[in-house]
N, CA, C and O atoms as CSV, one atom per row, in Angstrom:
chain,resi,resn,atom,element,x,y,z
A,1,MET,N,N,70.325,112.011,119.475
A,1,MET,CA,C,70.951,110.925,120.198
A,1,MET,C,C,72.022,110.242,119.336
A,1,MET,O,O,73.149,110.021,119.779
A,2,ARG,N,N,71.644,109.916,118.101
A,2,ARG,CA,C,72.586,109.242,117.216
A,2,ARG,C,C,73.768,110.151,116.874
A,2,ARG,O,O,74.910,109.698,116.794
A,3,GLU,N,N,73.479,111.424,116.677
A,3,GLU,CA,C,74.546,112.386,116.367
A,3,GLU,C,C,75.513,112.522,117.539
A,3,GLU,O,O,76.723,112.622,117.338
A,4,ALA,N,N,74.987,112.527,118.755
A,4,ALA,CA,C,75.837,112.620,119.943
A,4,ALA,C,C,76.738,111.391,120.056
A,4,ALA,O,O,77.909,111.508,120.416
A,5,MET,N,N,76.196,110.223,119.750
A,5,MET,CA,C,77.001,109.000,119.788
A,5,MET,C,C,78.084,109.037,118.709
A,5,MET,O,O,79.208,108.586,118.932
A,6,HIS,N,N,77.736,109.579,117.534
A,6,HIS,CA,C,78.707,109.690,116.445
A,6,HIS,C,C,79.845,110.635,116.840
A,6,HIS,O,O,81.015,110.345,116.590
A,7,GLN,N,N,79.495,111.764,117.456
A,7,GLN,CA,C,80.516,112.726,117.879
A,7,GLN,C,C,81.428,112.124,118.946
A,7,GLN,O,O,82.640,112.338,118.929
A,8,GLU,N,N,80.843,111.378,119.862
A,8,GLU,CA,C,81.638,110.748,120.914
A,8,GLU,C,C,82.583,109.703,120.320
A,8,GLU,O,O,83.740,109.607,120.729
A,9,ARG,N,N,82.096,108.927,119.367
A,9,ARG,CA,C,82.941,107.920,118.712
A,9,ARG,C,C,84.073,108.581,117.929
A,9,ARG,O,O,85.199,108.085,117.917
A,10,LEU,N,N,83.768,109.703,117.276
A,10,LEU,CA,C,84.796,110.435,116.543
A,10,LEU,C,C,85.877,110.942,117.494
A,10,LEU,O,O,87.065,110.853,117.183
A,11,LYS,N,N,85.478,111.470,118.645
A,11,LYS,CA,C,86.463,111.925,119.636
A,11,LYS,C,C,87.349,110.779,120.104
A,11,LYS,O,O,88.554,110.954,120.285
A,12,GLN,N,N,86.751,109.605,120.300
A,12,GLN,CA,C,87.531,108.444,120.720
A,12,GLN,C,C,88.521,108.019,119.637
A,12,GLN,O,O,89.670,107.689,119.931
A,13,ARG,N,N,88.074,108.031,118.399
A,13,ARG,CA,C,88.964,107.633,117.300
A,13,ARG,C,C,90.116,108.619,117.136
A,13,ARG,O,O,91.251,108.216,116.881
A,14,ILE,N,N,89.823,109.910,117.282
A,14,ILE,CA,C,90.875,110.927,117.185
A,14,ILE,C,C,91.863,110.761,118.326
A,14,ILE,O,O,93.074,110.836,118.115
A,15,ALA,N,N,91.356,110.535,119.539
A,15,ALA,CA,C,92.240,110.343,120.696
A,15,ALA,C,C,93.096,109.090,120.519
A,15,ALA,O,O,94.279,109.092,120.859
A,16,HIS,N,N,92.508,108.033,119.995
A,16,HIS,CA,C,93.270,106.807,119.767
A,16,HIS,C,C,94.345,107.016,118.714
A,16,HIS,O,O,95.459,106.511,118.850
A,17,ARG,N,N,94.019,107.749,117.677
A,17,ARG,CA,C,95.005,108.016,116.620
A,17,ARG,C,C,96.104,108.947,117.126
A,17,ARG,O,O,97.247,108.858,116.677
A,18,TRP,N,N,95.766,109.840,118.057
A,18,TRP,CA,C,96.770,110.760,118.610
A,18,TRP,C,C,97.835,109.967,119.369
A,18,TRP,O,O,98.991,110.387,119.423
A,19,ILE,N,N,97.465,108.836,119.952
A,19,ILE,CA,C,98.431,108.006,120.666
A,19,ILE,C,C,99.556,107.584,119.721
A,19,ILE,O,O,100.705,107.452,120.143
A,20,TYR,N,N,99.228,107.372,118.448
A,20,TYR,CA,C,100.254,107.019,117.462
A,20,TYR,C,C,101.206,108.190,117.227
A,20,TYR,O,O,102.417,107.991,117.137
A,21,TRP,N,N,100.676,109.402,117.127
A,21,TRP,CA,C,101.494,110.558,116.763
A,21,TRP,C,C,102.190,111.214,117.956
A,21,TRP,O,O,103.150,111.959,117.758
A,22,GLN,N,N,101.747,110.966,119.164
A,22,GLN,CA,C,102.309,111.643,120.338
A,22,GLN,C,C,103.814,111.415,120.507
A,22,GLN,O,O,104.531,112.391,120.729
A,23,PRO,N,N,104.334,110.188,120.416
A,23,PRO,CA,C,105.796,110.032,120.549
A,23,PRO,C,C,106.576,110.766,119.461
A,23,PRO,O,O,107.658,111.294,119.714
A,24,TRP,N,N,106.020,110.796,118.249
A,24,TRP,CA,C,106.690,111.519,117.166
A,24,TRP,C,C,106.708,113.020,117.460
A,24,TRP,O,O,107.699,113.698,117.188
A,25,ALA,N,N,105.626,113.527,118.007
A,25,ALA,CA,C,105.557,114.954,118.344
A,25,ALA,C,C,106.555,115.282,119.462
A,25,ALA,O,O,107.236,116.305,119.406
A,26,ILE,N,N,106.639,114.418,120.470
A,26,ILE,CA,C,107.588,114.648,121.566
A,26,ILE,C,C,109.013,114.643,121.027
A,26,ILE,O,O,109.821,115.501,121.384
A,27,ARG,N,N,109.313,113.691,120.182
A,27,ARG,CA,C,110.664,113.620,119.594
A,27,ARG,C,C,110.971,114.877,118.774
A,27,ARG,O,O,112.071,115.425,118.853
A,28,HIS,N,N,109.995,115.323,117.994
A,28,HIS,CA,C,110.188,116.523,117.179
A,28,HIS,C,C,110.430,117.749,118.055
A,28,HIS,O,O,111.308,118.563,117.766
A,29,ILE,N,N,109.655,117.874,119.114
A,29,ILE,CA,C,109.807,119.028,120.006
A,29,ILE,C,C,111.153,118.985,120.716
A,29,ILE,O,O,111.826,120.011,120.819
A,30,ARG,N,N,111.552,117.830,121.200
A,30,ARG,CA,C,112.815,117.724,121.948
A,30,ARG,C,C,114.031,117.974,121.078
A,30,ARG,O,O,115.045,118.476,121.562
A,31,THR,N,N,113.945,117.634,119.806
A,31,THR,CA,C,115.111,117.845,118.936
A,31,THR,C,C,115.144,119.227,118.316
A,31,THR,O,O,116.214,119.690,117.921
A,32,ASN,N,N,114.000,119.907,118.215
A,32,ASN,CA,C,113.962,121.174,117.491
A,32,ASN,C,C,113.591,122.394,118.325
A,32,ASN,O,O,113.696,123.519,117.838
A,33,MET,N,N,113.158,122.200,119.569
A,33,MET,CA,C,112.666,123.323,120.354
A,33,MET,C,C,113.188,123.233,121.786
A,33,MET,O,O,113.629,122.170,122.221
A,34,PRO,N,N,113.138,124.348,122.520
A,34,PRO,CA,C,113.562,124.312,123.918
A,34,PRO,C,C,112.660,123.404,124.753
A,34,PRO,O,O,111.468,123.273,124.475
A,35,ALA,N,N,113.238,122.783,125.774
A,35,ALA,CA,C,112.494,121.828,126.600
A,35,ALA,C,C,111.352,122.491,127.362
A,35,ALA,O,O,110.358,121.832,127.668
A,36,ALA,N,N,111.471,123.764,127.672
A,36,ALA,CA,C,110.436,124.452,128.440
A,36,ALA,C,C,109.130,124.583,127.654
A,36,ALA,O,O,108.073,124.801,128.246
A,37,GLU,N,N,109.192,124.456,126.349
A,37,GLU,CA,C,108.008,124.632,125.513
A,37,GLU,C,C,107.332,123.309,125.155
A,37,GLU,O,O,106.483,123.274,124.265
A,38,LEU,N,N,107.695,122.230,125.830
A,38,LEU,CA,C,107.158,120.911,125.493
A,38,LEU,C,C,105.638,120.872,125.586
A,38,LEU,O,O,104.972,120.477,124.630
A,39,TYR,N,N,105.088,121.274,126.715
A,39,TYR,CA,C,103.640,121.156,126.901
A,39,TYR,C,C,102.879,122.059,125.928
A,39,TYR,O,O,101.885,121.634,125.340
A,40,GLY,N,N,103.335,123.290,125.756
A,40,GLY,CA,C,102.642,124.222,124.862
A,40,GLY,C,C,102.584,123.729,123.431
A,40,GLY,O,O,101.554,123.843,122.767
A,41,HIS,N,N,103.682,123.186,122.963
A,41,HIS,CA,C,103.714,122.688,121.592
A,41,HIS,C,C,102.947,121.380,121.438
A,41,HIS,O,O,102.407,121.101,120.367
A,42,MET,N,N,102.894,120.580,122.494
A,42,MET,CA,C,102.098,119.350,122.428
A,42,MET,C,C,100.625,119.683,122.224
A,42,MET,O,O,99.933,119.011,121.459
A,43,VAL,N,N,100.151,120.709,122.899
A,43,VAL,CA,C,98.749,121.124,122.735
A,43,VAL,C,C,98.518,121.627,121.313
A,43,VAL,O,O,97.491,121.330,120.704
A,44,ILE,N,N,99.467,122.382,120.791
A,44,ILE,CA,C,99.353,122.888,119.419
A,44,ILE,C,C,99.318,121.736,118.417
A,44,ILE,O,O,98.485,121.722,117.510
A,45,PHE,N,N,100.224,120.769,118.581
A,45,PHE,CA,C,100.247,119.614,117.676
A,45,PHE,C,C,98.971,118.785,117.785
A,45,PHE,O,O,98.454,118.305,116.776
A,46,GLN,N,N,98.461,118.615,119.009
A,46,GLN,CA,C,97.235,117.832,119.189
A,46,GLN,C,C,96.045,118.523,118.535
A,46,GLN,O,O,95.217,117.865,117.906
A,47,ASN,N,N,95.952,119.847,118.676
A,47,ASN,CA,C,94.870,120.592,118.022
A,47,ASN,C,C,95.000,120.541,116.505
A,47,ASN,O,O,93.999,120.433,115.796
A,48,GLU,N,N,96.224,120.620,116.011
A,48,GLU,CA,C,96.464,120.526,114.571
A,48,GLU,C,C,96.059,119.144,114.058
A,48,GLU,O,O,95.464,119.023,112.987
A,49,HIS,N,N,96.381,118.119,114.819
A,49,HIS,CA,C,96.010,116.753,114.459
A,49,HIS,C,C,94.489,116.626,114.358
A,49,HIS,O,O,93.972,116.078,113.384
A,50,ARG,N,N,93.786,117.129,115.354
A,50,ARG,CA,C,92.322,117.053,115.358
A,50,ARG,C,C,91.736,117.814,114.176
A,50,ARG,O,O,90.828,117.316,113.511
A,51,SER,N,N,92.238,118.999,113.911
A,51,SER,CA,C,91.684,119.796,112.814
A,51,SER,C,C,91.945,119.153,111.457
A,51,SER,O,O,91.115,119.257,110.554
A,52,ARG,N,N,93.093,118.488,111.305
A,52,ARG,CA,C,93.386,117.828,110.025
A,52,ARG,C,C,92.478,116.635,109.792
A,52,ARG,O,O,92.042,116.399,108.666
A,53,ILE,N,N,92.187,115.882,110.841
A,53,ILE,CA,C,91.267,114.754,110.689
A,53,ILE,C,C,89.878,115.258,110.318
A,53,ILE,O,O,89.228,114.706,109.431
A,54,ILE,N,N,89.431,116.295,110.990
A,54,ILE,CA,C,88.094,116.836,110.696
A,54,ILE,C,C,88.042,117.385,109.280
A,54,ILE,O,O,87.041,117.207,108.586
A,55,THR,N,N,89.107,118.051,108.840
A,55,THR,CA,C,89.160,118.559,107.466
A,55,THR,C,C,89.069,117.415,106.462
A,55,THR,O,O,88.342,117.508,105.474
A,56,CYS,N,N,89.805,116.338,106.716
A,56,CYS,CA,C,89.764,115.180,105.811
A,56,CYS,C,C,88.369,114.566,105.772
A,56,CYS,O,O,87.869,114.229,104.700
A,57,LEU,N,N,87.747,114.420,106.925
A,57,LEU,CA,C,86.416,113.821,106.963
A,57,LEU,C,C,85.381,114.719,106.293
A,57,LEU,O,O,84.438,114.222,105.676
A,58,GLU,N,N,85.548,116.031,106.407
A,58,GLU,CA,C,84.638,116.952,105.713
A,58,GLU,C,C,84.794,116.846,104.202
A,58,GLU,O,O,83.832,117.064,103.465
A,59,ARG,N,N,85.992,116.514,103.734
A,59,ARG,CA,C,86.228,116.321,102.300
A,59,ARG,C,C,85.878,114.905,101.849
A,59,ARG,O,O,86.164,114.521,100.715
A,60,ARG,N,N,85.259,114.132,102.742
A,60,ARG,CA,C,84.797,112.767,102.489
A,60,ARG,C,C,85.926,111.781,102.212
A,60,ARG,O,O,85.779,110.862,101.406
A,61,ILE,N,N,87.049,111.982,102.887
A,61,ILE,CA,C,88.150,111.032,102.819
A,61,ILE,C,C,87.863,109.945,103.854
A,61,ILE,O,O,87.639,110.273,105.019
A,62,PRO,N,N,87.862,108.675,103.479
A,62,PRO,CA,C,87.587,107.617,104.458
A,62,PRO,C,C,88.685,107.523,105.522
A,62,PRO,O,O,89.838,107.885,105.290
A,63,TRP,N,N,88.290,107.033,106.676
A,63,TRP,CA,C,89.232,106.919,107.798
A,63,TRP,C,C,90.421,106.035,107.421
A,63,TRP,O,O,91.552,106.331,107.808
A,64,THR,N,N,90.186,104.969,106.683
A,64,THR,CA,C,91.277,104.075,106.297
A,64,THR,C,C,92.309,104.791,105.428
A,64,THR,O,O,93.505,104.518,105.534
A,65,THR,N,N,91.858,105.696,104.579
A,65,THR,CA,C,92.774,106.471,103.738
A,65,THR,C,C,93.563,107.460,104.576
A,65,THR,O,O,94.749,107.677,104.330
A,66,ILE,N,N,92.916,108.060,105.562
A,66,ILE,CA,C,93.604,108.992,106.455
A,66,ILE,C,C,94.752,108.288,107.161
A,66,ILE,O,O,95.852,108.830,107.265
A,67,VAL,N,N,94.492,107.078,107.644
A,67,VAL,CA,C,95.517,106.323,108.365
A,67,VAL,C,C,96.593,105.825,107.405
A,67,VAL,O,O,97.784,105.933,107.698
A,68,LYS,N,N,96.185,105.284,106.269
A,68,LYS,CA,C,97.139,104.693,105.321
A,68,LYS,C,C,98.125,105.725,104.784
A,68,LYS,O,O,99.325,105.461,104.704
A,69,HIS,N,N,97.622,106.890,104.421
A,69,HIS,CA,C,98.481,107.923,103.827
A,69,HIS,C,C,98.960,108.948,104.848
A,69,HIS,O,O,99.599,109.937,104.489
A,70,LYS,N,N,98.650,108.710,106.120
A,70,LYS,CA,C,99.100,109.562,107.224
A,70,LYS,C,C,98.728,111.026,106.992
A,70,LYS,O,O,99.545,111.927,107.182
A,71,LEU,N,N,97.489,111.241,106.581
A,71,LEU,CA,C,97.022,112.596,106.329
A,71,LEU,C,C,96.835,113.395,107.612
A,71,LEU,O,O,96.715,114.619,107.569
A,72,ASP,N,N,96.808,112.714,108.748
A,72,ASP,CA,C,96.613,113.398,110.023
A,72,ASP,C,C,97.929,113.764,110.697
A,72,ASP,O,O,97.932,114.149,111.866
A,73,ASN,N,N,99.034,113.653,109.990
A,73,ASN,CA,C,100.348,113.949,110.558
A,73,ASN,C,C,100.425,115.411,110.964
A,73,ASN,O,O,100.367,116.285,110.099
A,74,PRO,N,N,100.555,115.710,112.275
A,74,PRO,CA,C,100.602,117.107,112.705
A,74,PRO,C,C,101.973,117.744,112.525
A,74,PRO,O,O,102.126,118.944,112.754
A,75,LEU,N,N,102.966,116.971,112.123
A,75,LEU,CA,C,104.331,117.481,112.030
A,75,LEU,C,C,104.660,118.097,110.681
A,75,LEU,O,O,105.647,118.824,110.570
A,76,VAL,N,N,103.866,117.829,109.656
A,76,VAL,CA,C,104.153,118.391,108.335
A,76,VAL,C,C,103.580,119.795,108.243
A,76,VAL,O,O,102.648,120.149,108.965
A,77,TYR,N,N,104.148,120.586,107.349
A,77,TYR,CA,C,103.682,121.964,107.167
A,77,TYR,C,C,102.336,121.985,106.453
A,77,TYR,O,O,101.925,120.997,105.845
A,78,GLY,N,N,101.671,123.104,106.535
A,78,GLY,CA,C,100.342,123.247,105.948
A,78,GLY,C,C,100.310,123.017,104.453
A,78,GLY,O,O,99.362,122.423,103.939
A,79,SER,N,N,101.336,123.482,103.740
A,79,SER,CA,C,101.348,123.308,102.285
A,79,SER,C,C,101.480,121.834,101.908
A,79,SER,O,O,100.858,121.383,100.946
A,80,GLU,N,N,102.282,121.085,102.656
A,80,GLU,CA,C,102.423,119.655,102.376
A,80,GLU,C,C,101.126,118.914,102.699
A,80,GLU,O,O,100.730,117.997,101.979
A,81,PHE,N,N,100.466,119.321,103.792
A,81,PHE,CA,C,99.180,118.716,104.132
A,81,PHE,C,C,98.155,118.982,103.044
A,81,PHE,O,O,97.413,118.079,102.658
A,82,THR,N,N,98.103,120.220,102.543
A,82,THR,CA,C,97.160,120.567,101.484
A,82,THR,C,C,97.434,119.753,100.231
A,82,THR,O,O,96.500,119.273,99.589
A,83,PHE,N,N,98.705,119.590,99.873
A,83,PHE,CA,C,99.069,118.790,98.708
A,83,PHE,C,C,98.619,117.344,98.881
A,83,PHE,O,O,98.019,116.765,97.975
A,84,ASN,N,N,98.910,116.757,100.052
A,84,ASN,CA,C,98.525,115.363,100.300
A,84,ASN,C,C,97.009,115.197,100.338
A,84,ASN,O,O,96.486,114.183,99.877
A,85,LEU,N,N,96.307,116.177,100.880
A,85,LEU,CA,C,94.850,116.120,100.931
A,85,LEU,C,C,94.260,116.173,99.526
A,85,LEU,O,O,93.367,115.393,99.194
A,86,ASN,N,N,94.756,117.086,98.707
A,86,ASN,CA,C,94.264,117.179,97.328
A,86,ASN,C,C,94.591,115.919,96.531
A,86,ASN,O,O,93.797,115.494,95.691
A,87,ALA,N,N,95.752,115.319,96.788
A,87,ALA,CA,C,96.102,114.065,96.111
A,87,ALA,C,C,95.150,112.948,96.522
A,87,ALA,O,O,94.759,112.133,95.687
A,88,ALA,N,N,94.775,112.901,97.792
A,88,ALA,CA,C,93.836,111.879,98.259
A,88,ALA,C,C,92.455,112.079,97.631
A,88,ALA,O,O,91.782,111.111,97.275
A,89,VAL,N,N,92.041,113.334,97.499
A,89,VAL,CA,C,90.751,113.620,96.868
A,89,VAL,C,C,90.784,113.203,95.405
A,89,VAL,O,O,89.811,112.639,94.904
A,90,GLU,N,N,91.886,113.469,94.713
A,90,GLU,CA,C,92.012,113.073,93.312
A,90,GLU,C,C,92.014,111.560,93.162
A,90,GLU,O,O,91.388,111.027,92.246
A,91,ARG,N,N,92.716,110.860,94.058
A,91,ARG,CA,C,92.706,109.395,94.001
A,91,ARG,C,C,91.300,108.864,94.206
A,91,ARG,O,O,90.874,107.928,93.530
A,92,ARG,N,N,90.590,109.462,95.135
A,92,ARG,CA,C,89.209,109.027,95.405
A,92,ARG,C,C,88.331,109.290,94.190
A,92,ARG,O,O,87.504,108.451,93.831
A,93,ARG,N,N,88.499,110.445,93.552
A,93,ARG,CA,C,87.711,110.785,92.366
A,93,ARG,C,C,88.045,109.838,91.220
A,93,ARG,O,O,87.152,109.410,90.488
A,94,TYR,N,N,89.326,109.507,91.059
A,94,TYR,CA,C,89.746,108.620,89.976
A,94,TYR,C,C,89.195,107.213,90.172
A,94,TYR,O,O,88.750,106.576,89.218
A,95,LEU,N,N,89.226,106.730,91.419
A,95,LEU,CA,C,88.805,105.357,91.686
A,95,LEU,C,C,87.298,105.213,91.813
A,95,LEU,O,O,86.793,104.091,91.830
A,96,SER,N,N,86.564,106.319,91.902
A,96,SER,CA,C,85.126,106.221,92.146
A,96,SER,C,C,84.369,105.644,90.949
A,96,SER,O,O,83.323,105.026,91.144
A,97,GLY,N,N,84.855,105.823,89.726
A,97,GLY,CA,C,84.141,105.339,88.562
A,97,GLY,C,C,84.489,103.927,88.151
A,97,GLY,O,O,83.881,103.377,87.233
A,98,ARG,N,N,85.462,103.335,88.824
A,98,ARG,CA,C,85.897,101.988,88.440
A,98,ARG,C,C,84.925,100.945,88.949
A,98,ARG,O,O,84.318,101.096,90.010
A,99,LYS,N,N,84.793,99.895,88.178
A,99,LYS,CA,C,83.953,98.758,88.553
A,99,LYS,C,C,84.859,97.599,88.950
A,99,LYS,O,O,85.871,97.360,88.292
A,100,PRO,N,N,84.520,96.883,90.000
A,100,PRO,CA,C,85.354,95.751,90.387
A,100,PRO,C,C,85.341,94.666,89.307
A,100,PRO,O,O,84.289,94.307,88.778
A,101,GLY,N,N,86.510,94.164,89.001
A,101,GLY,CA,C,86.613,93.090,88.029
A,101,GLY,C,C,86.698,93.547,86.586
A,101,GLY,O,O,86.930,92.726,85.698
A,102,VAL,N,N,86.517,94.828,86.328
A,102,VAL,CA,C,86.582,95.338,84.964
A,102,VAL,C,C,87.980,95.908,84.742
A,102,VAL,O,O,88.411,96.813,85.456
A,103,THR,N,N,88.665,95.383,83.771
A,103,THR,CA,C,89.999,95.880,83.464
A,103,THR,C,C,90.042,96.379,82.030
A,103,THR,O,O,89.236,95.980,81.189
A,104,ARG,N,N,90.981,97.241,81.774
A,104,ARG,CA,C,91.157,97.759,80.420
A,104,ARG,C,C,92.430,97.181,79.834
A,104,ARG,O,O,93.402,96.941,80.550
A,105,THR,N,N,92.418,96.964,78.548
A,105,THR,CA,C,93.610,96.463,77.867
A,105,THR,C,C,94.584,97.617,77.661
A,105,THR,O,O,94.225,98.783,77.826
A,106,LYS,N,N,95.816,97.283,77.299
A,106,LYS,CA,C,96.815,98.321,77.041
A,106,LYS,C,C,96.386,99.213,75.885
A,106,LYS,O,O,96.649,100.416,75.900
A,107,GLU,N,N,95.731,98.639,74.892
A,107,GLU,CA,C,95.278,99.423,73.741
A,107,GLU,C,C,94.225,100.451,74.185
A,107,GLU,O,O,94.225,101.593,73.725
A,108,GLN,N,N,93.340,100.030,75.075
A,108,GLN,CA,C,92.331,100.965,75.554
A,108,GLN,C,C,92.929,102.066,76.410
A,108,GLN,O,O,92.481,103.211,76.359
A,109,ILE,N,N,93.942,101.721,77.197
A,109,ILE,CA,C,94.582,102.714,78.071
A,109,ILE,C,C,95.327,103.741,77.229
A,109,ILE,O,O,95.194,104.944,77.452
A,110,TYR,N,N,96.114,103.268,76.255
A,110,TYR,CA,C,96.974,104.172,75.497
A,110,TYR,C,C,96.260,104.833,74.329
A,110,TYR,O,O,96.815,105.740,73.707
A,111,ALA,N,N,95.044,104.401,74.015
A,111,ALA,CA,C,94.294,105.015,72.933
A,111,ALA,C,C,93.739,106.379,73.335
A,111,ALA,O,O,93.531,107.242,72.482
A,112,SER,N,N,93.501,106.574,74.628
A,112,SER,CA,C,92.911,107.842,75.059
A,112,SER,C,C,93.906,108.915,75.306
A,112,SER,O,O,93.533,110.029,75.673
């Protein structure tokens, strides 16, 4: 029951986020592709958007990071998405060991 509710909420969040990217996808298709292919490419972009969000969530990237760094952008190429995803994972790994309120001096930073 709880898993079904989680899946339904995830679908709603993905659909809501797609509303942000849909005008950009339409603009991209209209400027770069024939008008007859609008619907077909919209489906492709929407599926790509969904798969990128799921990939990010499987890599334990928080939803706020996905939105902030636009990791769900369906318009970028796969290599750029992979680069941005790996950068987000590295940022998460780097920030995971930090304690709030603890700062290092310049000597401590440059000594290592």
